[in-house]
C-alpha positions as semicolon CSV with decimal commas, in nm:
position;residue;x (nm);y (nm);z (nm)
1;X;-0,700;0,554;-2,919
2;X;-0,662;0,182;-2,987
3;X;-0,852;-0,098;-2,815
4;X;-0,834;-0,473;-2,836
5;X;-1,032;-0,717;-2,616
6;X;-0,982;-0,609;-2,257
7;X;-0,695;-0,363;-2,330
8;X;-0,692;-0,002;-2,452
9;X;-0,402;0,218;-2,571
10;X;-0,375;0,599;-2,595
11;X;-0,102;0,794;-2,763
12;X;-0,150;1,169;-2,772
13;X;0,013;1,509;-2,731
14;X;-0,319;1,654;-2,603
15;X;-0,330;1,667;-2,227
16;X;-0,706;1,714;-2,222
17;X;-0,751;1,391;-2,425
18;X;-0,520;1,214;-2,181
19;X;-0,720;1,349;-1,883
20;X;-1,045;1,223;-2,037
21;X;-0,895;0,879;-2,096
22;X;-0,765;0,857;-1,732
23;X;-1,088;0,990;-1,585
24;X;-1,294;0,726;-1,767
25;X;-1,078;0,441;-1,637
26;X;-0,956;0,560;-1,298
27;X;-1,073;0,866;-1,101
28;X;-1,137;1,227;-1,194
29;X;-0,789;1,379;-1,214
30;X;-0,619;1,722;-1,214
31;X;-0,309;1,736;-1,440
32;X;-0,095;2,046;-1,388
33;X;0,214;2,099;-1,618
34;X;0,532;2,183;-1,434
35;X;0,657;2,404;-1,722
36;X;0,493;2,699;-1,890
37;X;0,511;2,556;-2,243
38;X;0,529;2,175;-2,208
39;X;0,543;1,936;-2,499
40;X;0,353;1,623;-2,410
41;X;0,399;1,272;-2,552
42;X;0,141;1,088;-2,345
43;X;0,126;0,711;-2,362
44;X;-0,130;0,513;-2,159
45;X;-0,203;0,140;-2,187
46;X;-0,475;-0,023;-1,979
47;X;-0,564;-0,390;-1,950
48;X;-0,742;-0,631;-1,720
49;X;-0,613;-0,957;-1,576
50;X;-0,920;-1,112;-1,421
51;X;-1,032;-0,848;-1,165
52;X;-0,695;-0,675;-1,163
53;X;-0,634;-0,355;-1,350
54;X;-0,287;-0,326;-1,514
55;X;-0,182;0,001;-1,668
56;X;0,114;0,179;-1,803
57;X;0,140;0,561;-1,794
58;X;0,398;0,818;-1,911
59;X;0,341;1,185;-1,996
60;X;0,669;1,290;-2,165
61;X;0,667;1,614;-1,966
62;X;0,701;1,708;-1,601
63;X;0,361;1,703;-1,438
64;X;0,167;1,729;-1,116
65;X;-0,100;1,460;-1,094
66;X;-0,380;1,493;-0,840
67;X;-0,668;1,255;-0,771
68;X;-0,932;1,262;-0,498
69;X;-0,904;0,982;-0,249
70;X;-0,903;0,644;-0,417
71;X;-1,163;0,372;-0,361
72;X;-0,912;0,096;-0,434
73;X;-0,553;-0,019;-0,361
74;X;-0,321;0,122;-0,627
75;X;0,048;0,028;-0,658
76;X;0,269;0,218;-0,896
77;X;0,595;0,048;-0,995
78;X;0,835;0,307;-1,136
79;X;1,007;0,180;-1,451
80;X;1,194;0,499;-1,538
81;X;1,236;0,852;-1,411
82;X;1,121;0,979;-1,079
83;X;0,785;0,981;-0,900
84;X;0,763;1,220;-0,611
85;X;0,488;1,082;-0,387
86;X;0,533;1,331;-0,102
87;X;0,776;1,628;-0,068
88;X;1,030;1,401;0,100
89;X;0,957;1,063;-0,064
90;X;1,090;1,009;-0,418
91;X;1,021;0,671;-0,574
92;X;1,292;0,569;-0,818
93;X;1,305;0,292;-1,086
94;X;1,244;-0,049;-0,945
95;X;1,067;0,081;-0,632
96;X;0,692;0,109;-0,580
97;X;0,448;0,359;-0,432
98;X;0,149;0,216;-0,253
99;X;-0,185;0,401;-0,222
100;X;-0,450;0,295;0,023
101;X;-0,821;0,333;-0,038
102;X;-0,995;0,619;0,135
103;X;-0,670;0,764;0,260
104;X;-0,702;1,120;0,133
105;X;-0,605;1,304;-0,185
106;X;-0,325;1,176;-0,410
107;X;-0,091;1,458;-0,513
108;X;0,218;1,333;-0,697
109;X;0,494;1,493;-0,909
110;X;0,613;1,310;-1,221
111;X;0,944;1,384;-1,389
112;X;0,940;1,427;-1,768
113;X;1,096;1,080;-1,815
114;X;0,880;0,907;-1,554
115;X;0,717;0,576;-1,662
116;X;0,487;0,388;-1,427
117;X;0,331;0,043;-1,430
118;X;0,021;0,051;-1,214
119;X;-0,175;-0,228;-1,052
120;X;-0,532;-0,156;-0,932
121;X;-0,686;-0,389;-0,677
122;X;-1,040;-0,355;-0,544
123;X;-1,076;-0,382;-0,162
124;X;-1,321;-0,673;-0,202
125;X;-1,054;-0,866;-0,402
126;X;-0,793;-0,796;-0,136
127;X;-1,022;-0,920;0,138
128;X;-1,112;-1,235;-0,056
129;X;-0,745;-1,315;-0,107
130;X;-0,666;-1,257;0,263
131;X;-0,955;-1,490;0,355
132;X;-0,814;-1,758;0,134
133;X;-0,463;-1,716;0,268
134;X;-0,571;-1,708;0,634
135;X;-0,849;-1,969;0,603
136;X;-1,102;-1,751;0,780
137;X;-1,318;-1,442;0,703
138;X;-1,120;-1,123;0,699
139;X;-1,319;-0,822;0,828
140;X;-1,054;-0,571;0,933
141;X;-0,903;-0,314;0,699
142;X;-0,573;-0,428;0,535
143;X;-0,284;-0,190;0,571
144;X;-0,007;-0,230;0,315
145;X;0,341;-0,102;0,416
146;X;0,598;-0,042;0,137
147;X;0,879;-0,067;0,384
148;X;0,769;-0,394;0,552
149;X;0,992;-0,635;0,355
150;X;1,180;-0,433;0,085
151;X;1,342;-0,735;-0,079
152;X;1,005;-0,908;-0,127
153;X;0,850;-0,588;-0,262
154;X;1,127;-0,566;-0,515
155;X;1,062;-0,926;-0,617
156;X;0,689;-0,853;-0,644
157;X;0,770;-0,551;-0,868
158;X;0,957;-0,779;-1,105
159;X;0,653;-1,007;-1,120
160;X;0,435;-0,704;-1,205
161;X;0,670;-0,607;-1,493
162;X;0,629;-0,956;-1,636
163;X;0,250;-0,949;-1,598
164;X;0,246;-0,608;-1,763
165;X;0,456;-0,724;-2,056
166;X;0,247;-1,038;-2,104
167;X;-0,092;-0,859;-2,065
168;X;-0,036;-0,659;-2,384
169;X;0,087;-0,948;-2,598
170;X;-0,124;-1,097;-2,876
171;X;-0,116;-1,435;-2,714
172;X;-0,067;-1,425;-2,343
173;X;-0,091;-1,647;-2,036
174;X;-0,257;-1,360;-1,841
175;X;-0,550;-1,374;-2,083
176;X;-0,579;-1,756;-2,089
177;X;-0,879;-1,881;-1,887
178;X;-0,671;-2,163;-1,730
179;X;-0,405;-1,921;-1,599
180;X;-0,574;-1,579;-1,562
181;X;-0,715;-1,641;-1,210
182;X;-0,396;-1,803;-1,088
183;X;-0,187;-1,508;-1,202
184;X;-0,435;-1,274;-1,036
185;X;-0,403;-1,465;-0,712
186;X;-0,017;-1,467;-0,738
187;X;-0,009;-1,088;-0,787
188;X;-0,247;-1,014;-0,495
189;X;-0,109;-1,272;-0,252
190;X;0,247;-1,170;-0,339
191;X;0,168;-0,806;-0,255
192;X;0,015;-0,909;0,076
193;X;0,325;-1,120;0,170
194;X;0,559;-0,836;0,070
195;X;0,369;-0,549;0,248
196;X;0,149;-0,681;0,522
197;X;0,391;-0,884;0,737
198;X;0,225;-0,771;1,062
199;X;-0,109;-0,927;0,967
200;X;0,041;-1,252;0,838
201;X;0,276;-1,289;1,138
202;X;-0,020;-1,237;1,366
203;X;-0,244;-1,480;1,184
204;X;0,027;-1,748;1,166
205;X;0,012;-1,794;1,541
206;X;-0,363;-1,840;1,558
207;X;-0,502;-2,177;1,648
208;X;-0,838;-2,095;1,493
209;X;-1,070;-1,800;1,415
210;X;-1,027;-1,521;1,676
211;X;-1,319;-1,465;1,910
212;X;-1,539;-1,161;1,881
213;X;-1,379;-1,002;2,184
214;X;-1,034;-1,007;2,018
215;X;-1,175;-0,866;1,694
216;X;-1,334;-0,577;1,880
217;X;-1,004;-0,481;2,039
218;X;-0,807;-0,517;1,718
219;X;-1,050;-0,305;1,525
220;X;-1,050;-0,036;1,790
221;X;-0,676;-0,018;1,826
222;X;-0,617;-0,012;1,442
223;X;-0,880;0,263;1,402
224;X;-0,763;0,481;1,693
225;X;-0,401;0,390;1,785
226;X;-0,340;0,732;1,930
227;X;-0,582;0,676;2,220
228;X;-0,428;0,619;2,568
229;X;-0,519;0,254;2,600
230;X;-0,475;0,054;2,915
231;X;-0,526;-0,322;2,957
232;X;-0,833;-0,262;3,174
233;X;-0,988;-0,029;2,920
234;X;-0,927;-0,282;2,635
235;X;-1,084;-0,559;2,849
236;X;-1,386;-0,341;2,905
237;X;-1,422;-0,289;2,527
238;X;-1,391;-0,668;2,475
239;X;-1,644;-0,742;2,745
240;X;-1,413;-0,993;2,924
241;X;-1,168;-0,982;3,216
242;X;-0,808;-0,880;3,169
243;X;-0,669;-1,229;3,214
244;X;-0,914;-1,374;2,959
245;X;-0,820;-1,098;2,706
246;X;-0,452;-1,168;2,768
247;X;-0,495;-1,540;2,705
248;X;-0,710;-1,480;2,392
249;X;-0,462;-1,236;2,242
250;X;-0,167;-1,464;2,306
251;X;-0,351;-1,757;2,147
252;X;-0,494;-1,578;1,843
253;X;-0,265;-1,276;1,786
254;X;0,062;-1,399;1,925
255;X;0,101;-1,081;2,132
256;X;-0,032;-0,938;2,453
257;X;-0,293;-0,666;2,402
258;X;-0,056;-0,391;2,496
259;X;0,223;-0,531;2,278
260;X;-0,029;-0,528;1,992
261;X;-0,098;-0,156;2,073
262;X;0,275;-0,089;2,058
263;X;0,305;-0,284;1,731
264;X;0,036;-0,076;1,564
265;X;0,178;0,252;1,691
266;X;0,525;0,150;1,563
267;X;0,381;0,095;1,218
268;X;0,211;0,433;1,224
269;X;0,532;0,605;1,348
270;X;0,715;0,431;1,061
271;X;0,461;0,570;0,817
272;X;0,504;0,921;0,949
273;X;0,882;0,896;0,926
274;X;0,854;0,793;0,566
275;X;0,618;1,077;0,472
276;X;0,768;1,361;0,671
277;X;1,020;1,629;0,570
278;X;1,333;1,577;0,777
279;X;1,408;1,948;0,777
280;X;1,087;2,014;0,970
281;X;1,023;1,703;1,171
282;X;1,246;1,516;1,420
283;X;1,251;1,152;1,510
284;X;1,177;1,252;1,874
285;X;0,859;1,436;1,767
286;X;0,729;1,136;1,570
287;X;0,819;0,896;1,851
288;X;0,649;1,108;2,117
289;X;0,341;1,152;1,893
290;X;0,289;0,775;1,900
291;X;0,366;0,727;2,266
292;X;0,736;0,624;2,256
293;X;0,893;0,830;2,529
294;X;1,230;0,648;2,534
295;X;1,405;0,724;2,202
296;X;1,660;0,444;2,244
297;X;1,390;0,188;2,293
298;X;1,195;0,332;1,998
299;X;1,508;0,308;1,772
300;X;1,568;-0,051;1,896
301;X;1,210;-0,154;1,809
302;X;1,221;0,020;1,476
303;X;1,544;-0,145;1,370
304;X;1,424;-0,490;1,486
305;X;1,116;-0,463;1,269
306;X;1,231;-0,259;0,971
307;X;1,601;-0,335;0,956
308;X;1,710;0,032;0,976
309;X;1,710;0,322;1,216
310;X;1,425;0,582;1,238
311;X;1,663;0,860;1,136
312;X;1,758;0,675;0,819
313;X;1,396;0,637;0,722
314;X;1,323;1,004;0,789
315;X;1,614;1,125;0,568
316;X;1,525;0,907;0,267
């Protein structure tokens, strides 16, 4: 293993050594070879850009990689090969896989030629950046969506490749005190713009910090979008009348309360479509699970937001 300043490099054919290196810097991992007699050529490089973690990982052999649930945001930009995030969701070169904190176990399959550039972002850093961008405290849980604005996510991935290349140079802007924090901010804010359009669109319409009543409803709906909400029930949670809640939501969220419920459910349905096996799950089943009883209307809403039909997302 080599180390220099805030970066470290590992090259090894020993999977146990690679596991120890990864465990010390990330989370305790389980590495399972896909072949009976694999020949590994592991290469791991890890660096810090401010509070960001930048890493490069390749194993040189087909492998199953498992982590317990993460305590941070992790975005893996595939540089070569194939990363199978779920049985029906391959991530190919130029695309990115996004992992949310506290969202369950990570269980990925790496092809033998897979090379990944990873970005690690602590939740506190994400919230700080959101507060700066929105000019108000940000208390709710960010939800990043890889399918929100695909063109912007591709642009962000190109930025990450530059940051990665620069971070391991002998003289780099990413390590310079005058630029390090700005680059960190660019990476985190760029990811938010590319993947959290719902939050930014909602916040853009606000005339000031949202009242506590609105925050209570937003937090409840985002935590339990499958509940059978009614306007009266939401108003009771907020502790205000239905008309007051309607007016507050239109002013601070840009939507009616029930339109916000629909918006959150549409995002969850989209997540399910992306992660489901099309041979076992239907668009109708996903739509009905999230309260969309009219398939034509569901398809129309999905296309308006994501630019493609639900069936196209399910079959990817």
